[in-house]
C-alpha positions as CSV (number, residue, x, y, z in Angstrom):
1,M,-27.5,0.1,5.1
2,D,-29.3,-0.4,1.9
3,V,-27.2,-2.9,-0.1
4,N,-27.5,-1.6,-3.6
5,I,-25.7,-4.4,-5.3
6,H,-26.1,-6.6,-8.5
7,P,-28.1,-9.7,-7.9
8,S,-25.2,-12.0,-8.9
9,W,-23.0,-10.5,-6.1
10,K,-25.8,-10.4,-3.7
11,A,-26.1,-14.2,-4.1
12,V,-22.4,-14.8,-3.9
13,L,-22.0,-12.7,-0.8
14,A,-25.3,-13.7,0.9
15,D,-23.5,-15.6,3.7
16,E,-21.3,-12.6,4.5
17,F,-24.4,-10.4,4.8
18,E,-25.7,-12.7,7.5
19,K,-22.6,-12.8,9.6
20,P,-22.4,-10.7,12.8
21,Y,-19.4,-8.6,11.6
22,F,-21.5,-7.3,8.7
23,G,-24.4,-6.2,10.9
24,W,-21.9,-4.3,13.1
25,L,-20.3,-2.8,10.0
26,A,-23.6,-1.8,8.5
27,D,-24.6,-0.1,11.7
28,F,-21.3,1.8,11.9
29,V,-21.5,2.9,8.4
30,R,-25.1,4.2,8.8
31,R,-24.0,6.2,11.8
32,E,-21.0,7.7,10.0
33,Y,-23.2,8.9,7.0
34,S,-25.9,10.2,9.2
35,D,-23.6,12.2,11.4
36,P,-23.9,15.9,10.4
37,S,-20.3,16.6,11.7
38,L,-18.8,14.1,9.2
39,R,-18.3,13.7,5.5
40,V,-17.9,10.2,4.2
41,Y,-17.2,9.0,0.7
42,P,-18.3,7.7,-1.8
43,P,-22.0,8.8,-1.9
44,A,-24.0,6.2,0.0
45,S,-25.7,5.0,-3.2
46,K,-22.2,4.2,-4.7
47,I,-20.8,2.2,-1.8
48,F,-21.2,-1.1,-3.6
49,E,-20.7,0.3,-7.2
50,A,-17.9,-2.1,-8.0
51,F,-20.3,-4.9,-7.5
52,N,-23.1,-3.2,-9.4
53,A,-21.0,-2.3,-12.4
54,T,-19.4,-5.7,-13.0
55,P,-21.6,-8.8,-12.4
56,F,-19.8,-11.8,-10.8
57,G,-20.1,-14.0,-14.0
58,E,-18.7,-11.1,-16.2
59,V,-15.5,-10.4,-14.3
60,K,-12.4,-10.9,-16.4
61,V,-9.9,-8.7,-14.6
62,V,-9.6,-7.7,-10.9
63,I,-7.9,-4.5,-9.9
64,I,-7.6,-3.9,-6.1
65,G,-7.3,-0.5,-4.5
66,Q,-7.0,0.5,-0.8
67,D,-9.9,2.8,0.0
68,P,-11.9,5.4,-1.8
69,Y,-10.5,8.8,-2.6
70,H,-11.0,11.0,0.5
71,G,-11.3,14.4,-1.2
72,P,-14.6,16.1,-2.0
73,G,-16.3,15.0,-5.2
74,Q,-13.7,12.4,-6.1
75,A,-14.8,8.8,-5.0
76,N,-17.5,7.2,-7.2
77,G,-17.3,3.7,-5.9
78,L,-14.8,2.3,-8.4
79,C,-11.2,2.1,-7.3
80,F,-8.9,4.7,-8.9
81,S,-11.9,6.2,-10.8
82,V,-13.4,9.7,-10.7
83,N,-16.4,11.1,-12.4
84,P,-16.2,13.1,-15.6
85,G,-15.1,16.7,-14.8
86,V,-13.0,15.7,-11.8
87,P,-9.3,16.3,-12.2
88,F,-7.2,13.1,-12.4
89,P,-5.7,12.1,-9.0
90,P,-2.0,11.4,-9.4
91,S,-2.3,7.6,-9.3
92,L,-5.0,7.5,-11.9
93,L,-2.9,9.8,-14.2
94,N,0.1,7.4,-13.7
95,I,-2.2,4.5,-14.6
96,F,-3.2,6.3,-17.9
97,K,0.4,7.1,-18.6
98,E,1.3,3.4,-18.4
99,V,-1.7,2.4,-20.6
100,E,-0.5,5.0,-23.2
101,A,3.1,3.7,-23.0
102,E,2.1,0.1,-23.4
103,T,-0.8,0.3,-25.9
104,G,-0.6,3.7,-27.6
105,R,-4.1,4.5,-26.4
106,P,-4.0,8.2,-25.5
107,I,-4.9,9.5,-22.1
108,P,-8.7,9.9,-22.0
109,A,-10.6,13.1,-21.5
110,D,-12.1,11.9,-18.2
111,G,-11.2,9.6,-15.4
112,D,-14.4,7.6,-15.2
113,L,-13.3,3.9,-15.3
114,G,-16.9,2.8,-15.6
115,R,-15.9,2.0,-19.2
116,W,-13.5,-0.6,-17.9
117,A,-16.0,-2.0,-15.4
118,R,-18.6,-2.6,-18.2
119,Q,-16.0,-4.7,-20.0
120,G,-15.4,-7.0,-17.0
121,V,-12.8,-5.1,-14.9
122,L,-13.8,-5.3,-11.2
123,L,-12.5,-2.2,-9.7
124,L,-12.6,-3.2,-6.0
125,N,-11.3,-1.2,-3.0
126,S,-10.3,-3.1,0.1
127,S,-12.4,-0.7,2.1
128,L,-15.6,0.6,0.5
129,T,-15.9,3.8,2.6
130,V,-13.7,6.5,4.0
131,R,-14.0,9.8,6.0
132,E,-13.1,13.0,4.3
133,H,-9.4,13.8,4.4
134,R,-8.7,10.7,6.6
135,P,-7.2,7.9,4.4
136,K,-7.8,4.4,5.8
137,S,-10.1,5.7,8.5
138,H,-12.5,2.9,7.7
139,S,-9.9,0.2,7.1
140,T,-10.4,-1.6,10.4
141,I,-14.2,-1.8,10.6
142,G,-14.7,-5.0,8.6
143,W,-14.7,-4.1,5.0
144,D,-11.6,-6.1,4.4
145,V,-13.5,-9.2,5.5
146,L,-16.2,-8.7,2.9
147,T,-13.8,-7.8,0.1
148,D,-11.5,-10.7,1.0
149,A,-14.6,-13.0,0.6
150,A,-15.3,-11.5,-2.8
151,V,-11.8,-12.1,-4.0
152,R,-11.9,-15.6,-2.6
153,H,-15.1,-16.4,-4.4
154,L,-13.7,-15.2,-7.7
155,A,-10.4,-17.1,-7.2
156,E,-12.1,-20.4,-6.3
157,E,-15.3,-20.3,-8.5
158,R,-14.0,-18.8,-11.7
159,E,-11.2,-19.8,-14.1
160,G,-8.7,-17.7,-16.1
161,L,-9.0,-14.3,-14.4
162,V,-6.4,-11.7,-14.3
163,F,-5.6,-10.1,-10.9
164,M,-3.7,-6.9,-11.1
165,L,-2.2,-6.2,-7.6
166,W,-0.4,-3.0,-7.1
167,G,1.4,-2.2,-3.9
168,A,2.0,-4.2,-0.8
169,D,-1.6,-4.1,0.5
170,A,-3.1,-5.4,-2.7
171,I,-0.4,-8.1,-3.1
172,R,-1.2,-9.3,0.5
173,K,-4.9,-9.4,-0.3
174,G,-4.3,-11.7,-3.3
175,A,-1.6,-13.9,-1.7
176,F,-3.9,-17.0,-1.6
177,I,-4.9,-16.9,-5.3
178,D,-3.9,-20.1,-7.3
179,R,-1.4,-19.0,-9.9
180,N,-2.2,-22.1,-11.9
181,R,-5.8,-21.1,-12.4
182,H,-5.4,-17.4,-12.8
183,L,-2.9,-14.8,-14.0
184,V,-1.6,-12.7,-11.0
185,L,0.3,-9.6,-11.9
186,T,2.1,-7.6,-9.2
187,S,4.1,-4.4,-9.1
188,P,4.5,-1.3,-6.9
189,H,1.6,1.0,-6.5
190,P,1.0,3.8,-9.1
191,S,1.2,6.6,-6.6
192,P,3.9,9.2,-7.0
193,L,5.8,7.7,-4.2
194,S,6.4,4.4,-5.8
195,V,5.5,4.7,-9.5
196,Y,9.1,4.9,-10.6
197,R,10.0,1.8,-8.5
198,G,8.4,-0.6,-11.0
199,F,4.9,0.5,-11.8
200,F,5.9,2.3,-14.9
201,G,7.0,-0.4,-17.4
202,N,5.3,-3.2,-15.6
203,G,3.5,-4.3,-18.8
204,H,0.4,-5.4,-17.0
205,F,-2.2,-4.0,-19.5
206,N,-0.7,-5.8,-22.4
207,A,-0.1,-8.9,-20.4
208,A,-3.7,-9.0,-19.2
209,N,-5.0,-8.8,-22.7
210,N,-2.6,-11.4,-24.0
211,Y,-3.8,-13.8,-21.3
212,L,-7.5,-13.0,-21.9
213,T,-7.0,-13.6,-25.7
214,A,-5.2,-16.9,-25.1
215,H,-8.1,-18.0,-22.9
216,G,-10.7,-17.2,-25.6
217,K,-11.9,-13.9,-24.0
218,T,-12.3,-10.5,-25.5
219,P,-9.4,-8.2,-24.5
220,I,-10.1,-5.0,-22.6
221,E,-10.1,-1.7,-24.4
222,W,-8.0,0.2,-21.9
């Protein structure tokens, strides 16, 4: 697997790339992408896009998803994000609805969250690959070990970050984060199954910006 990743993250995660699990993981992923009977997402060049788009030292906010979208043409390597021209998946539309309700910012014309990533929002899925139409199909192959390490490095080596944890899986992934050093925001997931159980009205986007401003950082243009 060609690790197309920003140099800052390559340095932070260098020890992980040398561990046996990652060698096994890389071999498995190569086989999946090269198997003509399978379709795997996102495109291979975008597997590490979250780490490419937001360098380690520029991260201000962390949003954690589960795994990439598993429909054709959807996943682009950033959690919840789709490329311009791709219809909004339901969870992404609900995120935009909450942003609009909190900030007054209208729902954008496209679902490409690269504009957030470039402002310092790390859009990290727990698993970085998935088989077509098979959610969580790559959730047990080792990606969680790598992404746990990424979250741990941020929590331990940076100060004053905002972690937005939506749904039980993301909340578990961030359970160890020191709430005295960072702002940790939790709520139900924005999926249609849970959005009315507390995602709508959670106030996370304004809370994140208020915290960033209080810590001398530029707020995010959601």
